[in-house]
N, C-alpha and C positions, 0 to 999 in steps of 0.2 A: 685395603684401600679401595675406595669406590671406583667402579669402572664407568667413568662419565660417558664414554663413547657408546655404551650399550643400554642407555636408558630406554625403557619401554614407553613409547609415547602414549599408550593407552592408559597409563597410570597418572597422566598429567591432568590436573584440573585447570581449566582455562577461564579467565574472566570474559564476560560477554562483550564483544565489540560488534559494531555494525559490519555488514558484509563489505562495505567500502572502506572500512578502517583497517588497513592491512596490518595484521598482528606482527610483532617483531620479537622475538624471544619468547619462549614458553616457560611456564612455571615448572620448577623442579619438583620431583616426587617428594612427598612428605612436607612440603612447605605450606604454612598457613598463609592466608591472604587477608588483606584489609577489606573484607567484604562489607561489613556494616559501615565502617568509617568512610569508605570511598564509594559506596553505593553499587558494588558489584554483586550481581545475583549469585546465589550459591549453587544453583542447578542450571545446567544447559541441556538443550535438546541434543540428540545424537547428530543432527545435521550441523549444529553449531560446533560441537566437539570436532567433527570431521573437518570443518572449515578451518578451525584454529590449529589442528594438528598439521595441516598442510601449510600453515604460515611459517615464514622464515624471516630472519632479520633483514635481509636485503632481497626481498622477493620481487621479481619482475614478471611481466606478463607473458614470458615465453611459453609458459605452460597453458595459457588460455587464449592468447592472441594468435591468429593465423600468421605464420611466417613461411615464406617460400622454402620448401624443403631443400632445394638446391643451395640456397643461401646458408642454411644451417649445416648441411653436409660440408660445404666449402669451408665454413668457419672451423668446424671440427677437424677436418683434415689438415688445414693450415696450422692450427694450434698444436695438433699432435706432432706435426713435422717440426714445428719450432721447438717443442719441448725436447725432442730427440737430438736436434742438430745445432741449436743455437748455443753460442758461447757467451751469450749475455744472460745475466741473472734476470729472470722475468720479474718485472715490477721493481719499484725502488727497494733497496736492501739496506738494512742497518744491522750491525752486529755489535752489541755492547760487550766490551771486553770483560771477561770474568775477573772478579776481584776489583780492579781499578775503577770500573764503571758502576759498581754496585750502589754507590751513594749519589751518583750524578743524576739519576732519574731523567735521562735524556736519550732520545734516539730519534733521528729525523731522516727524511728522504735523502738519497744520495746525490740528487741532481743540484747543480748550481743555479740553474734558471729554468723556468717554465714559461714558454711562450714569451721569452724576452724579459721576464720578471726576475729580478735578483732575489734569490731566496736566502742569501747570507744574512739578511736582517732578522731571520727567525731567532728569537731571543733564547730559546731553551735548549740550544745545541750545547750540551755540557761537555766537560772534560771526560776523557776516558772513552769516548765514543769513536768508533772507527766506521766510516761510511765510504764505500767504494762505488764508483759509477759503473764499473764493468768488472765482473768476476766470472770465473768459470762456473758453468751451470752445475757441474758435479759438486763444486764447493757449496753451492746453495743447498743442494739436496742433502749434503752430509751434515749440515748444521744441526745441532742437537734439537733446538726448538725452531719451528718455522711457523710464522704467522701469515696467513693468506688473507689479504684485505682488498677492499675497494677504497682508494685513498681518502676521499672526504667523509666516508661513512662514520657517523657518530657512534655506532655500535663497535666499529673497529677501533675508534679512538678510545672507547671504554676499555677494550682489551689491551691495547698497546700501553695505555697509561698505567693500568694495573701491573703489567709485566715490568715496566720500567720502575714503578714505585717499589716493587718487591725486589728490584735488583737482579732480575732474571735475564741472562743473555738470550737473545733471540734474533732471528733473521726475518725481516718483513719482505713478503713478496706481493707486490701491488699489481692489481689488474683492474681495468675499467669495467663498468657495468655491462652485463651480458657476457663479455669475454671472461669474466671470473668463473663461469660455471664449469668449464672443463677442468681447470686446475683444482677447483673444489671437489669435483667428482673424482679426479685422480687421487686426491688426498683422502678419499672416502668420507667427505663431508656430506652436507645435506642441502646442497644448492645455494647456500647462503654464506655470507661472511659476517664475522670473522671465523676462521678455522685455525686452531692451534694444533700442530702436529708435534707431539712431545714423545719422542721415541716411537713406541708402538701404539701409543694412545692418541686418539683423535678427539678433540674437543670442539664441537661444531656450533658453539653458542657462547656469547660473551659472558653470560652468568655462569656457565659451566667453567669457563676459564678462571673467573674469580674464585669459584669454589675449589678448583684444583689448586690455585695458589694458596688458599687458606689451609688446605690439607697438606700440601707437599713443600711449600716454600714460605713458611710463615716466620722465618728468622728475622727479616728486616721489617716486614710490614704484614699485618693480618687484616684482610678486608673486612672480616666480620668480628663483632665483639665476642669475647669468651663467655660472657653472661648469657644464659639461655634466653631470658626474656628480651634482652636487648637485641640478641641475634634475630629473634622472631620479628621484632620491629624493623630492623634493618632489611631483612628479606622481604617483608611486606612492602616497604617503601620502594625497594629496588624493583619489585614486580610491577608496582603502579607506574613507575617511571618507564620501565621497559615497554609496557603495553598501552599506557595512556598519554605518554609524552613523546617518546621516540618516533612513532609513526607520523605524528602530526607536525613536529618541528621539521622533519624531513620533507613532508609534503609542502609545507610553506616555503622552504628554501628552494626546492626544485621547481616549484611553480614559477618562481622568478628567474632562476638561473637558466632554465630551459628556453627562456625567451631572449637570452643574451649568450650567444654561442661561444664567444671567446672566454667569458667568465666560466661558463659551464665546462669547456674543454680544459681550461687551466686547472680547474678543481679535480675533475675525474681522471686526468692524465698525469697528475703530479707523481713523478717517480716511476711511471710506467715505462717498460722497455720499448725500444724503437719499433719492433715489429708490431706489437699490439697498438702502439700509438698510431701507426700508419693504417692498420686495419680498422681501428675504431673510427678514425676520421672518415674513412670511406663509407662506413655504415652508420654514421652519426644520425642522419634523418630517421633511419629505421629504429635505432636504439631509443631516440626521443619518443617516437610513436609508441613503442612498447612500454616505456616508463610511464608515459601519461595514462595509458590504458590500464597498466597493472597496478598503479598506485592511485588511480582515480584523481589525477592532478587536473582539476578544472576549477572554475570560479566557485561553484557550490562547495566542492570538496575543501578548498583552502579556507573558506569562511567557517566551515564546520571545524576544521582543524585548529584555527585560531581560537575558537571557543574552548576546545580541549586544553590547549596550551595555557590559556588564561586561567582556567579552573585549577590546573595543577600548580601553576605559579602562585595562585591565591592560597592553596592548601599549604604549600611550603612556606609562604609568608606567615601564615597562622602559626606554624610550628616554630618559626624563628622569633615570634613576637615575645616569647618569654626570655629572650636574651641569650639563648644557647649559641655556642660557637659552631657546633656541628649538629646534623640532623638527629643522630642517635649516639648517645654516650658523649665522652669527652675527647675522642680522638677522630681523626680523619679516617673514614671507612667507605665501604661499598656504597652506602646510600648517598653520601656526598659526591663521590666520584661518578656514580651513575647519573645523578641529577645534573651535575655540571657538564658531563659529556653530552648527554642527550638534549640539553638545553642549548648547547653551543651553536647550532644552526641559526638560532634567532638572537644570539648574543655576539657572535664572532670574536671570541677571546683571542688575544694576540698570540698566546703560547699554545694554540691548538697543534696537534701532532702532525698535521698535513696542511699545506697551503690552502687558505680560504681567501675569498675576495676581501679587500680592505673596506672600511666604512666609506671611503671615498669612491669606491668602484661600484658599489651595489646600487640598483635602481632606487629612485626616490621612495616608491611605495614600500619596498622592503626596508629601507633605512628608517622610515617612520615606525614600522613595527619593531625593528631592533631597538630603537631608542625607547619605545614604550616598555619593552621587557627589561632592558638594561636599567631603567629608572625604578623598577619595582624592587621590593626587599629581596625577593627570591633571585632576581637577576643580579643584584648587587652581591648576594651571597655566592652565586655560581662564579662570578668574575673574581671574587676574593679567593675562592677555592683554587681557581686556576693560577692566580698570582702566588699563592702560598705553597701549592703542592704540585705544580706542573713544571 
């Protein structure tokens, strides 16, 4: 069995992105890429390779933006103390019961309300799911599979959706941006989320998680086709979505949410434990500054990102023009799940795995963009995938 946690980054070929286009997921060894079809150069300079090796799915500017050392030391000490002493499960936790929940394909945050909003309306909370608001920390650590997430992250949505589709019991530990880094480090991850701790194996990337499911848990659902050529096509599309779609839908969404504090906090604190909620609220201005700097969230950046998103949506629309039901083959798979997950920030599907703002809550400018993407063939496809498979 492949040791996903010990992949040598030096063997990874990475598509070229601009320095300001924060990469999110790196190609897996041995994977072919849609270089000619999607215009990705086959060769990169050593500087570009180094830049992308340092990329992570939820990369923030803590590595590059000056932060008061006392602030970081204080955060680190407080979080370590919380990890040792708290009786609360950190982050929202969900545990799908083995057996009974296998077909439900559902797991959601344990909280009943976020900032006064009733979450009981979330439609995909299925039978066989046990969610507890407070459990012993030792119980959380002893769960067979632990998924460390940032609640609204679409890469985390990709991982949780795949785990639920495959009927795999897991416990989700939710942390807000920046405060996620210590739990990820303690789990031996790579500063990014999602991280799946599966026994002694650590899977620090959403695509690693899907490949792990394909190898170890393919009884109920296989992410990738068994046909070798179709698998290549699925992996190429997944890589395009990971690198050319995900960073840009994220930037568009955060550009607007960071300007609306209550919407922002409701999203990033969904299911997060009380200690981290309090700490994050105290440092929210600093976190926003780091996010804007680390992901180049500004007027110029968001316009460029909208162009990337439109290009990928157009490409998917062209693929769907022949009447196919799924992007690759005749079954729902990794390419479909990845596209729908990473397009979600500009579509706001109702059955997303963590609370997002409703269409009635988002600012007018973002709503216009969402309506544009929802009305496209690719957007309609992604929403159908959510309706049929989430």
